[in-house]
C-alpha positions in Angstrom: 138.9 52.2 -55.1 135.7 50.9 -53.6 132.6 50.9 -55.8 129.3 51.6 -54.0 126.3 50.1 -55.7 122.6 50.4 -54.6 120.1 48.1 -56.4 116.5 49.2 -56.0 113.7 46.7 -55.7 114.2 43.1 -54.7 117.2 41.2 -55.9 117.0 37.5 -56.7 119.3 35.6 -54.3 120.8 33.2 -56.7 121.6 36.0 -59.1 123.2 37.9 -56.2 125.5 34.9 -55.4 126.5 34.6 -59.1 127.4 38.3 -59.2 129.3 38.2 -56.0 131.3 35.1 -57.0 132.3 36.6 -60.3 133.2 40.0 -58.8 135.3 38.3 -56.1 137.2 36.4 -58.8 137.7 39.6 -60.8 139.0 41.5 -57.8 141.4 38.8 -57.0 142.7 38.8 -60.5 143.0 42.6 -60.5 140.3 43.1 -63.1 137.8 45.0 -60.9 137.6 47.4 -58.0 136.3 46.4 -54.6 132.5 46.5 -54.2 130.0 47.3 -51.5 126.6 46.2 -52.9 123.4 47.3 -51.2 120.3 45.1 -51.9 117.0 43.8 -50.5 115.8 40.3 -51.2 112.4 38.7 -51.4 111.6 36.6 -48.3 114.0 33.6 -48.0 116.1 31.6 -45.6 119.8 30.9 -46.1 121.8 28.1 -44.4 125.5 28.8 -43.5 128.2 26.2 -43.1 127.2 25.6 -39.5 123.4 25.3 -40.0 121.6 22.5 -38.2 118.6 21.0 -39.9 116.6 21.1 -36.6 116.8 25.0 -36.7 114.8 25.1 -39.9 111.3 25.2 -38.4 109.2 26.0 -41.5 111.0 24.5 -44.5 108.1 25.2 -46.8 107.4 28.8 -45.8 110.0 30.5 -48.0 112.8 29.3 -50.4 115.8 27.9 -48.5 119.3 28.4 -50.0 122.4 26.5 -48.9 125.3 28.9 -48.9 129.0 28.5 -48.1 129.2 31.6 -45.9 129.9 31.2 -42.2 127.1 31.0 -39.7 123.8 29.1 -39.4 120.3 29.9 -40.6 119.3 33.5 -41.3 116.4 35.3 -42.9 116.5 37.9 -45.7 113.5 39.9 -46.9 112.0 43.3 -47.7 112.8 46.0 -45.2 116.2 44.5 -44.4 119.3 46.1 -45.8 121.8 43.5 -47.0 125.3 44.8 -47.8 127.5 42.4 -49.8 131.1 43.2 -49.0 133.6 42.4 -51.6 136.9 43.6 -50.2 140.5 42.5 -51.0 142.2 41.4 -47.8 145.4 40.9 -49.8 145.6 44.7 -49.7 143.9 45.1 -46.3 145.9 42.6 -44.2 145.2 38.8 -44.3 143.6 38.7 -40.8 140.1 37.2 -40.8 139.5 37.9 -37.1 140.4 41.5 -37.5 138.3 41.8 -40.6 135.2 40.4 -38.8 135.9 42.9 -35.9 135.9 45.7 -38.5 132.6 44.6 -39.9 131.2 44.5 -36.3 132.5 47.9 -35.6 131.1 49.2 -38.9 127.6 48.1 -37.9 127.9 49.3 -34.3 129.2 52.7 -35.4 126.3 53.0 -37.9 123.8 52.2 -35.2 125.3 54.8 -32.9 124.4 57.5 -35.4 120.8 56.6 -34.5 121.5 56.6 -30.8 121.4 52.8 -30.6 124.0 51.0 -28.6 125.0 47.8 -30.3 126.9 45.0 -28.6 129.0 42.0 -29.6 128.4 38.9 -27.3 130.7 36.0 -26.9 129.2 32.9 -28.5 126.6 34.9 -30.4 127.3 36.0 -33.9 126.0 39.4 -35.0 125.1 42.7 -33.3 122.7 42.9 -30.4 120.8 45.5 -28.5 119.6 45.4 -24.9 115.8 45.4 -24.3 115.2 46.4 -20.7 111.6 47.1 -21.7 111.0 43.3 -22.1 110.8 40.6 -19.4 114.1 39.2 -18.3 115.3 35.9 -19.9 114.8 32.5 -18.3 118.3 32.9 -16.9 117.3 36.3 -15.3 119.4 38.3 -17.7 118.3 41.6 -19.4 116.5 40.7 -22.6 118.5 41.3 -25.8 117.4 41.2 -29.5 119.5 40.7 -32.6 119.5 43.7 -35.0 122.2 42.7 -37.5 123.7 39.5 -38.8 127.3 39.0 -40.2 128.4 36.1 -42.4 131.3 36.1 -44.8 133.2 33.9 -47.1 136.7 34.3 -48.5 138.1 33.2 -51.8 141.7 34.0 -52.7 141.5 36.5 -49.7 138.6 38.4 -51.3 135.5 38.6 -49.1 131.9 38.2 -50.2 128.5 37.8 -48.5 128.5 40.4 -45.7 126.1 42.0 -43.3 122.4 42.5 -42.9 120.6 45.1 -40.8 117.0 45.1 -39.9 115.3 48.4 -40.8 111.6 47.4 -41.0 111.3 43.7 -42.1 108.3 41.5 -41.1 109.8 40.2 -37.8 107.3 37.3 -37.9 109.2 35.9 -40.8 112.1 35.0 -38.5 109.8 32.5 -36.7 110.4 30.0 -39.5 114.0 29.4 -38.3 116.1 29.5 -35.1 118.1 32.6 -36.1 121.8 31.6 -35.8 120.8 28.7 -33.6 119.9 31.0 -30.6 116.6 30.5 -28.8 116.9 32.6 -25.7 117.0 35.9 -27.4 114.8 37.6 -30.1 115.1 39.8 -33.2 114.4 43.5 -33.6 114.6 46.3 -36.1 115.2 50.0 -36.2 111.5 50.6 -36.6 110.6 48.1 -33.9 112.8 50.1 -31.6 110.7 53.2 -32.3 113.0 54.8 -34.9 111.3 55.9 -38.2 114.5 55.2 -40.1 114.3 54.8 -43.9 116.6 52.6 -46.0 118.1 55.7 -47.4 118.9 57.0 -43.9 120.7 53.8 -43.1 122.6 53.8 -46.3 124.0 57.3 -45.6 125.0 56.2 -42.1 126.7 53.0 -43.4 128.7 55.0 -45.9 129.9 57.5 -43.3 130.8 54.8 -40.9 132.6 52.7 -43.5 135.0 55.6 -44.2 135.7 56.0 -40.4 136.3 52.3 -39.8 138.0 51.1 -43.0 139.5 54.1 -44.6 140.4 56.9 -42.2 143.9 57.4 -40.9 142.6 56.9 -37.4 140.8 53.7 -38.3 142.4 50.4 -37.3 143.6 48.3 -40.2 144.0 44.6 -40.1 147.7 45.0 -40.5 148.2 47.0 -37.3 145.5 45.3 -35.2 146.6 43.9 -31.8 
């Protein structure tokens, strides 16, 4: 059983970490069901295990939290859907790479419901969209913007932290960091791409895609992944 929980308003980040850690412990011990927790946070920056201090441009702009999830610096704030993913990989196959691929496919499948094509790029964590409407990059490539971030941690093979998708956050707030250590490409959102998508619309799409990717008979499990 997977519990779906949507918390309205803005959730304190430290409280979210406390809840996640406790729930992951309870899942591992068999005391609780898996949980997908949908939240929004007040503006803040988080530093993953690979974060470089030089990528924190405006340390005094918003609170900065060190976290033990994978990845570098990222921003959370109103208008961004954060989904904390507490799933038991003991039951889903102990394959971290496969699990991350499933998370990526989940986001890409969700974006596809809004006619947005998301991409995974080697060397760049997260989900990206091409922006042919923007000038080419300094290396003469088609411009791309990041629309979703992925960062997880495992404890006793139970995941926590998760994914974030930009619905309509203040994109200027990303200027206080180098998101995921990448300077050549930018950040976008569903609304920035011209889609008047609400948080509710995204949540519905996420739930539909989760079933297809993680729970349907045709979905690839980590146990049978190539």
